[in-house]
C-alpha positions as CSV (number, residue, x, y, z in Angstrom):
1,M,-38.4,-103.1,83.5
2,S,-37.2,-105.8,81.1
3,L,-39.1,-108.8,82.3
4,L,-42.3,-108.0,80.4
5,G,-43.2,-109.2,76.9
6,P,-43.9,-106.7,74.2
7,K,-46.7,-104.3,75.0
8,S,-50.0,-104.1,73.1
9,P,-51.2,-100.7,72.1
10,G,-53.2,-100.4,75.3
11,G,-50.0,-100.7,77.4
12,H,-50.5,-104.3,78.6
13,P,-48.1,-107.1,77.8
14,S,-49.2,-108.6,74.5
15,R,-49.5,-112.3,73.9
16,V,-46.1,-113.6,73.1
17,R,-45.2,-116.0,70.4
18,A,-44.2,-119.5,71.3
19,L,-40.6,-119.8,72.3
20,P,-38.3,-122.8,72.8
21,G,-39.5,-124.6,76.0
22,A,-42.9,-122.9,75.9
23,S,-44.8,-126.2,75.8
24,A,-42.9,-127.5,78.9
25,C,-43.6,-124.2,80.7
26,A,-47.3,-124.4,79.7
27,L,-47.4,-127.9,81.1
28,A,-45.8,-126.8,84.4
29,L,-48.3,-123.9,84.7
30,S,-51.1,-126.3,84.0
31,L,-50.0,-128.5,86.9
32,L,-49.6,-125.5,89.2
33,A,-53.2,-124.5,88.5
34,G,-54.4,-127.6,90.2
35,S,-53.1,-126.2,93.5
36,L,-54.2,-122.5,93.0
37,E,-55.6,-120.8,96.1
38,A,-57.9,-117.9,96.3
39,Q,-54.9,-115.7,97.3
40,V,-51.9,-117.6,96.0
41,G,-49.3,-117.7,98.8
42,S,-51.1,-115.3,101.0
43,P,-50.3,-115.7,104.7
44,A,-54.0,-115.1,105.4
45,G,-55.1,-118.1,103.4
46,P,-58.5,-118.5,101.6
47,V,-61.8,-117.4,103.0
48,P,-63.8,-120.5,104.0
49,P,-66.4,-121.1,101.2
50,R,-69.2,-121.5,103.8
51,R,-68.5,-117.9,104.9
52,L,-68.7,-116.7,101.3
53,A,-71.9,-118.6,100.8
54,A,-73.4,-117.0,103.9
55,R,-72.5,-113.5,102.7
56,R,-74.1,-114.1,99.3
57,A,-77.2,-115.5,100.9
58,A,-77.5,-112.5,103.2
59,L,-77.1,-110.1,100.3
60,L,-79.8,-112.0,98.3
61,E,-82.1,-111.7,101.3
62,R,-81.5,-107.9,101.4
63,L,-82.2,-107.6,97.6
64,G,-85.5,-109.3,97.9
65,T,-86.2,-109.3,94.1
66,G,-83.7,-108.2,91.5
67,V,-80.5,-108.8,89.7
68,A,-77.1,-107.6,91.1
69,I,-74.1,-107.3,88.8
70,L,-70.6,-106.8,90.2
71,R,-67.3,-106.6,88.3
72,S,-63.8,-107.5,89.7
73,A,-61.1,-104.8,89.8
74,V,-59.3,-103.6,86.7
75,E,-55.8,-104.8,86.3
76,R,-53.3,-102.0,86.2
77,S,-50.5,-101.5,83.7
78,I,-47.1,-101.9,85.4
79,E,-45.3,-100.4,82.4
80,G,-47.7,-97.4,82.1
81,D,-49.5,-95.7,84.9
82,Y,-47.9,-97.7,87.8
83,P,-44.3,-98.5,86.9
84,Q,-43.3,-99.1,90.5
85,D,-46.4,-101.0,91.6
86,S,-47.1,-104.4,90.1
87,D,-49.6,-105.3,92.8
88,Y,-53.2,-106.4,91.9
89,R,-55.7,-105.7,94.6
90,E,-59.2,-107.1,94.1
91,D,-62.3,-104.9,94.5
92,N,-63.4,-105.2,98.1
93,D,-67.0,-106.1,97.5
94,F,-66.1,-108.7,94.8
95,F,-63.5,-110.3,97.2
96,Y,-66.0,-110.1,100.1
97,L,-68.5,-112.2,98.1
98,T,-66.2,-114.5,96.2
99,G,-62.9,-114.7,98.1
100,I,-60.8,-114.7,94.9
101,E,-58.6,-112.3,93.0
102,A,-59.7,-112.5,89.4
103,P,-59.2,-109.7,86.9
104,G,-61.9,-109.5,84.2
105,A,-64.5,-111.5,86.2
106,W,-68.2,-110.9,86.8
107,L,-70.5,-111.9,89.6
108,V,-74.2,-112.0,89.0
109,L,-76.8,-112.6,91.7
110,V,-80.4,-113.2,90.9
111,A,-82.9,-112.8,93.7
112,R,-86.3,-114.2,92.9
113,E,-89.6,-113.7,94.8
114,D,-91.1,-117.0,93.8
115,G,-88.3,-119.3,92.9
116,P,-84.7,-120.4,93.7
117,D,-82.1,-117.6,93.8
118,E,-79.1,-117.9,91.4
119,V,-75.4,-117.0,91.7
120,I,-73.3,-117.0,88.5
121,L,-69.5,-116.4,88.4
122,Y,-67.9,-115.5,85.1
123,L,-64.1,-116.0,84.9
124,P,-61.8,-115.3,81.9
125,P,-60.4,-118.6,80.4
126,R,-56.8,-119.4,81.1
127,D,-54.1,-118.4,78.7
128,T,-51.0,-120.5,79.3
129,L,-48.8,-118.4,77.0
130,A,-49.7,-115.2,78.9
131,E,-49.2,-117.1,82.2
132,R,-45.5,-117.4,81.4
133,W,-45.3,-113.7,82.2
134,T,-48.0,-113.4,84.9
135,G,-48.2,-116.8,86.6
136,P,-51.2,-119.2,86.6
137,K,-54.6,-117.7,86.8
138,L,-57.9,-119.2,88.1
139,G,-60.3,-120.0,85.2
140,P,-63.7,-121.7,84.9
141,G,-63.8,-125.2,86.3
142,P,-64.1,-127.2,89.5
143,E,-61.2,-125.3,91.3
144,A,-63.2,-122.1,91.1
145,T,-66.2,-123.9,92.6
146,R,-64.1,-125.3,95.4
147,L,-62.6,-122.0,96.4
148,T,-65.8,-119.9,96.1
149,G,-68.6,-122.4,96.8
150,I,-70.3,-121.2,93.6
151,E,-71.5,-124.1,91.5
152,D,-72.3,-122.1,88.3
153,V,-69.0,-120.9,86.9
154,R,-68.9,-119.8,83.2
155,P,-66.5,-118.2,80.7
156,A,-66.3,-114.4,81.0
157,E,-66.9,-113.9,77.3
158,Q,-70.5,-115.1,77.7
159,A,-71.2,-112.6,80.5
160,E,-72.6,-109.6,78.5
161,S,-74.9,-111.5,76.2
162,E,-76.2,-113.7,79.0
163,I,-76.8,-110.7,81.3
164,R,-78.8,-109.0,78.5
165,A,-80.9,-112.2,78.0
166,L,-81.5,-112.4,81.8
167,L,-82.9,-108.9,81.9
168,R,-85.0,-109.1,78.7
169,P,-88.1,-111.1,79.7
170,A,-91.0,-109.1,81.1
171,D,-90.9,-111.4,84.2
172,S,-87.2,-110.9,84.8
173,P,-86.5,-110.4,88.5
174,A,-84.8,-107.0,87.5
175,R,-88.2,-105.9,86.1
176,R,-90.1,-106.9,89.2
177,G,-87.5,-105.5,91.6
178,A,-84.4,-103.6,90.5
179,L,-81.1,-103.8,88.7
180,Y,-78.4,-103.4,91.4
181,I,-75.0,-102.0,90.3
182,E,-72.3,-100.1,92.1
183,R,-73.2,-96.8,90.6
184,G,-70.1,-95.0,91.8
185,R,-67.7,-97.2,89.8
186,E,-66.4,-96.1,86.4
187,E,-67.7,-99.1,84.5
188,A,-71.2,-98.4,85.8
189,Q,-71.2,-95.4,83.4
190,S,-70.2,-97.5,80.4
191,G,-72.4,-98.0,77.4
192,F,-73.0,-101.6,78.4
193,F,-74.5,-100.7,81.8
194,R,-76.4,-97.8,80.3
195,D,-77.9,-100.1,77.7
196,L,-79.1,-102.5,80.3
197,V,-81.5,-100.0,81.7
198,F,-83.4,-100.1,78.4
199,T,-83.7,-103.7,77.1
200,P,-85.1,-104.4,73.7
201,S,-88.4,-105.9,74.9
202,S,-89.6,-102.9,76.8
203,T,-89.5,-99.1,76.7
204,R,-90.0,-99.0,80.4
205,P,-86.5,-98.5,82.0
206,L,-85.4,-100.8,84.8
207,R,-85.3,-99.3,88.2
208,V,-81.6,-99.0,89.1
209,D,-80.5,-99.3,92.8
210,D,-77.1,-99.0,94.4
211,L,-75.5,-102.4,95.2
212,E,-72.7,-100.7,97.1
213,Y,-75.0,-99.6,99.8
214,Q,-76.5,-103.0,100.2
215,V,-73.1,-104.7,100.6
216,A,-71.9,-101.9,102.8
217,Q,-74.5,-102.6,105.4
218,L,-73.6,-106.3,105.4
219,R,-69.9,-105.5,105.8
220,L,-70.6,-103.4,108.9
221,I,-71.0,-106.6,110.9
222,K,-67.8,-108.8,110.7
223,D,-68.1,-112.6,110.7
224,E,-65.6,-114.9,112.4
225,D,-63.2,-114.9,109.5
226,E,-63.1,-111.1,109.2
227,I,-62.6,-110.7,112.9
228,A,-59.7,-113.2,112.8
229,R,-58.1,-111.2,109.9
230,M,-58.6,-107.9,111.7
231,R,-57.0,-109.3,114.9
232,R,-53.9,-110.4,112.9
233,A,-53.7,-107.1,111.0
234,V,-53.8,-105.2,114.4
235,A,-51.2,-107.5,116.0
236,I,-48.8,-106.9,113.1
237,T,-49.4,-103.2,113.3
238,V,-48.6,-103.1,117.0
239,E,-45.3,-104.8,116.3
240,G,-44.6,-102.3,113.6
241,H,-45.1,-99.4,116.0
242,R,-42.9,-101.0,118.5
243,A,-40.1,-101.4,115.9
244,A,-40.4,-97.7,115.0
245,W,-40.1,-96.8,118.7
246,R,-37.0,-98.9,119.0
247,A,-35.5,-97.0,116.0
248,A,-36.4,-93.5,117.4
249,R,-33.9,-91.0,118.7
250,P,-33.1,-87.4,117.9
251,G,-31.6,-87.0,114.4
252,V,-33.4,-90.0,112.8
253,H,-35.4,-89.2,109.7
254,E,-39.1,-89.8,109.5
255,Y,-38.5,-92.2,106.6
256,E,-36.2,-94.3,108.7
257,L,-39.0,-94.8,111.2
258,E,-41.3,-95.6,108.4
259,A,-38.9,-98.2,107.1
260,A,-38.7,-99.9,110.5
261,L,-42.5,-99.8,110.8
262,E,-43.3,-101.1,107.3
263,G,-40.4,-103.6,107.2
264,T,-41.9,-105.2,110.3
265,F,-45.3,-105.3,108.6
266,R,-44.0,-107.2,105.7
267,R,-41.8,-109.5,107.8
268,L,-44.9,-110.6,109.8
269,G,-47.1,-111.3,106.8
270,A,-48.8,-108.1,105.8
271,E,-49.1,-107.9,102.0
272,R,-49.4,-104.1,101.9
273,V,-50.1,-101.1,104.1
274,G,-53.7,-100.2,104.6
275,Y,-53.0,-96.6,103.7
276,P,-49.8,-94.4,103.3
277,S,-48.1,-94.4,106.7
278,I,-48.1,-91.1,108.5
279,V,-44.9,-90.4,110.4
280,G,-45.0,-86.7,111.5
281,S,-42.4,-85.2,113.8
282,G,-42.4,-81.7,115.3
283,I,-44.6,-79.4,113.3
284,N,-45.6,-82.3,111.0
285,S,-47.4,-83.9,113.9
286,T,-50.1,-81.2,113.5
287,I,-50.7,-82.1,109.8
288,L,-53.6,-84.6,109.9
289,H,-52.7,-86.6,106.7
290,Y,-49.0,-85.8,106.4
291,D,-47.3,-88.7,104.6
292,K,-44.1,-87.2,103.0
293,N,-42.1,-88.5,105.9
294,R,-38.9,-86.6,105.0
295,R,-38.0,-84.5,108.1
296,K,-35.1,-85.1,110.4
297,T,-36.2,-85.3,114.0
298,E,-34.9,-82.9,116.6
299,P,-34.5,-83.2,120.4
300,G,-37.7,-82.5,122.2
301,D,-39.9,-83.5,119.2
302,L,-43.1,-85.4,119.5
303,V,-43.6,-88.0,116.7
304,L,-47.0,-89.0,115.6
305,I,-47.3,-92.3,113.8
306,D,-50.6,-93.2,112.2
307,A,-50.2,-96.5,110.4
308,G,-51.9,-99.8,109.6
309,A,-50.9,-103.1,108.1
310,E,-53.3,-104.9,105.7
311,F,-53.7,-108.6,106.3
312,G,-56.0,-110.8,104.2
313,Y,-57.7,-107.7,102.7
314,H,-58.4,-106.2,106.1
315,S,-56.7,-103.1,107.4
316,A,-55.7,-102.0,110.9
317,D,-55.4,-98.3,111.9
318,V,-53.4,-97.4,115.0
319,T,-52.0,-94.1,116.1
320,R,-49.5,-93.3,118.8
321,T,-47.7,-90.1,119.7
322,F,-44.3,-90.4,121.5
323,P,-41.3,-88.3,122.5
324,V,-38.3,-88.9,120.2
325,S,-36.0,-88.1,123.1
326,G,-37.7,-90.6,125.3
327,K,-39.4,-88.2,127.8
328,F,-42.5,-85.9,127.4
329,T,-42.0,-82.3,128.5
330,P,-44.5,-81.3,131.2
331,R,-46.5,-79.3,128.6
332,Q,-46.6,-82.3,126.2
333,R,-47.5,-84.6,129.0
334,A,-50.5,-82.5,130.0
335,I,-51.9,-82.4,126.5
336,Y,-51.2,-86.1,126.0
337,D,-53.0,-87.0,129.2
338,L,-56.1,-85.0,128.3
339,V,-56.3,-86.7,124.9
340,L,-55.9,-90.1,126.5
341,A,-58.6,-89.4,129.1
342,A,-61.0,-88.2,126.3
343,Q,-60.3,-91.4,124.4
344,R,-60.9,-93.5,127.5
345,A,-64.3,-91.8,128.1
346,A,-65.4,-92.6,124.6
347,I,-64.2,-96.2,124.7
348,D,-65.9,-96.8,128.0
349,S,-69.1,-95.6,126.4
350,V,-69.0,-98.1,123.5
351,R,-71.9,-100.5,123.7
352,P,-74.6,-101.9,121.4
353,G,-77.2,-99.2,120.5
354,I,-75.0,-96.1,120.8
355,T,-74.1,-94.2,117.7
356,V,-70.8,-92.8,116.4
357,A,-72.2,-89.3,116.7
358,R,-72.9,-89.8,120.4
359,L,-69.4,-91.1,121.0
360,N,-68.0,-88.0,119.4
361,Q,-70.1,-85.9,121.7
362,I,-68.9,-87.7,124.7
363,A,-65.2,-87.2,123.8
364,R,-65.8,-83.5,123.1
365,E,-67.8,-82.9,126.2
366,Y,-64.8,-84.4,128.2
367,L,-62.4,-82.1,126.5
368,R,-64.6,-79.1,127.2
369,T,-65.1,-79.8,130.8
370,H,-61.4,-80.8,131.5
371,S,-59.4,-78.4,129.5
372,G,-58.8,-75.9,132.3
373,D,-56.3,-73.3,131.0
374,L,-54.4,-75.9,128.8
375,C,-55.6,-74.2,125.6
376,G,-55.5,-70.6,126.7
377,G,-58.8,-70.6,128.5
378,A,-60.8,-72.0,125.6
379,S,-61.9,-75.5,125.2
380,C,-59.2,-77.8,123.7
381,D,-61.9,-79.4,121.5
382,R,-61.5,-76.4,119.2
383,Y,-58.1,-77.9,118.3
384,M,-59.6,-81.2,117.3
385,P,-60.7,-80.5,113.7
386,H,-61.7,-84.1,112.8
387,G,-64.3,-86.6,113.9
388,L,-63.6,-89.1,116.7
389,S,-64.2,-92.3,114.8
390,H,-64.7,-94.2,111.5
391,W,-65.6,-97.8,110.5
392,L,-62.7,-100.1,109.9
393,G,-62.4,-103.3,107.8
394,M,-61.5,-103.9,104.2
395,D,-61.0,-100.2,103.8
396,V,-59.3,-98.0,106.4
397,H,-62.3,-95.7,106.2
398,D,-64.7,-98.6,105.7
399,V,-68.1,-98.5,104.2
400,G,-71.4,-98.3,106.1
401,D,-74.0,-95.8,107.3
402,Y,-72.7,-93.8,110.3
403,G,-76.3,-93.4,111.5
404,T,-76.4,-97.1,112.2
405,P,-76.4,-97.8,116.0
406,L,-73.5,-100.0,117.1
407,A,-74.0,-103.7,117.2
408,P,-71.8,-106.7,118.1
409,G,-69.3,-107.5,115.4
410,M,-68.8,-103.9,114.3
411,I,-65.2,-102.5,114.3
412,L,-64.4,-98.9,114.5
413,T,-61.6,-96.6,115.6
414,I,-61.6,-94.1,118.5
415,E,-59.1,-91.3,117.9
416,P,-59.3,-88.0,119.6
417,G,-56.5,-85.5,119.0
418,I,-55.3,-82.0,119.9
419,Y,-53.1,-80.1,117.4
420,L,-51.1,-77.0,118.3
421,P,-49.2,-75.7,115.3
422,A,-48.0,-72.6,117.2
423,E,-46.3,-74.9,119.6
424,R,-45.1,-77.3,116.9
425,F,-46.7,-80.4,118.2
426,G,-49.9,-82.4,118.0
427,V,-51.2,-85.5,119.9
428,R,-53.4,-88.2,118.5
429,I,-54.2,-91.6,120.1
430,E,-56.1,-94.1,118.1
431,D,-57.2,-97.6,118.8
432,V,-59.2,-100.4,117.1
433,I,-62.4,-101.2,118.8
434,L,-64.5,-104.4,118.4
435,V,-68.1,-103.9,119.6
436,T,-69.2,-106.9,121.8
437,E,-72.4,-107.9,123.5
438,R,-71.4,-106.1,126.7
439,G,-69.3,-103.2,125.4
440,A,-66.0,-103.0,123.7
441,E,-62.8,-104.9,123.2
442,V,-59.7,-102.9,122.4
443,L,-58.0,-105.0,119.8
444,S,-54.8,-102.8,119.9
445,A,-54.5,-102.8,123.7
446,A,-51.1,-104.5,123.5
447,L,-49.5,-101.2,122.4
448,P,-48.9,-98.9,125.4
449,R,-51.1,-95.8,125.7
450,E,-50.3,-94.4,129.2
451,A,-47.6,-91.7,129.0
452,A,-45.4,-93.5,131.6
453,E,-45.7,-96.8,129.7
454,V,-44.8,-95.1,126.4
455,E,-41.7,-93.6,128.0
456,R,-40.7,-96.9,129.4
457,A,-41.1,-98.5,126.0
458,M,-39.0,-95.8,124.4
459,G,-36.2,-96.6,126.8
460,A,-36.5,-100.3,126.7
461,A,-33.9,-100.9,123.9
462,P,-30.6,-99.1,123.0
463,A,-30.7,-97.0,119.9
464,P,-29.2,-98.7,116.8
465,A,-25.9,-97.4,115.5
466,R,-26.1,-94.6,113.0
467,T,-25.0,-95.3,109.4
468,A,-22.5,-93.2,107.7
469,R,-23.8,-90.5,105.4
């Protein structure tokens, strides 16, 4: 790729020397910075600052007393490790609490038992020469405060020394409570974070607690902005599935269906997929996380598509299984109807107070009592090797304790499946469920599930003309 400036030894574009017109470009970038958004050009738009402030306040309440430190995501090298991927995606927890994309940033939250709490955002200063190559970045200043609602925004080069000073006094909130960091992240193992545990003024180490767990429990309950983003992510995903159905016919390759699916995602405003799209036909429909998508479909195949668009840092996750020839065989239809009925039994049981484990039991009990001789006299649930459900949100397998009883505002999937490799087909049906005060709302209900409706949708549009090969 020839558009980058010369690389530094670390593989990142180095600062470039001034070129003719550089001052004019710097002026233009400076003017652009005045209109920076939290996600520049994102169809989702910025998260309302009042929502961000409410999330931070809820986290401080959970911490009680202590100091929490969170880093933004690491910017990847597009000439090194990821030559085909120039996308920067912010760390989920950092975005959840700040609403911005900011490589090299720090967020510090100080929860005090007997005084005002404190929130400090550290941002790298702007570099207008580097911005010729990368575009304008958000730096310390009033624009950062406007977008995040954080009043105290400081230069990132001050972060390490000021954090050490914050933890040093004997009456530091971290000494009375805990130092909260995301222990699973690589930088948590760095010398800086290890040194924080022992500060110069004391030989007593700080108690270290896991910040990721604390934020995860908050992220389980979606606020209005998150639910709106999820609704849009699901709506885009539904249209992507419909586009793949329209492109389906015997002889089409799995990657052609993937192209129809993901092209629709992007056309409707999704900035990326939530996870690699699974387009499995024939025997590949029995491989749970198959994503090579290379096979040419054959008459009589079932095609299983498990895919989700990401919109505004929130991912959908929807699965449908359909006949590439437009009609289920009697055997395929019998297995499909059993899976659908098990899913319906689980969805009908969703309500505040029930657990994911209990929903899994309900679906499996349905399979055991209604299998008949469909699976050779054994219960068909033996051919369902995965769990029924997972949390959904900023990650496709979102964070949160699965022992937590369901509550309004939680979003999860319901996805029973039966996989029969010996017969070269599998069936999975997956929908996105929002827990409500009275039960459940199926956010993906616009995509047909009944076998007859799927068949009608498959025949609703003529197959596109084949391209010459």
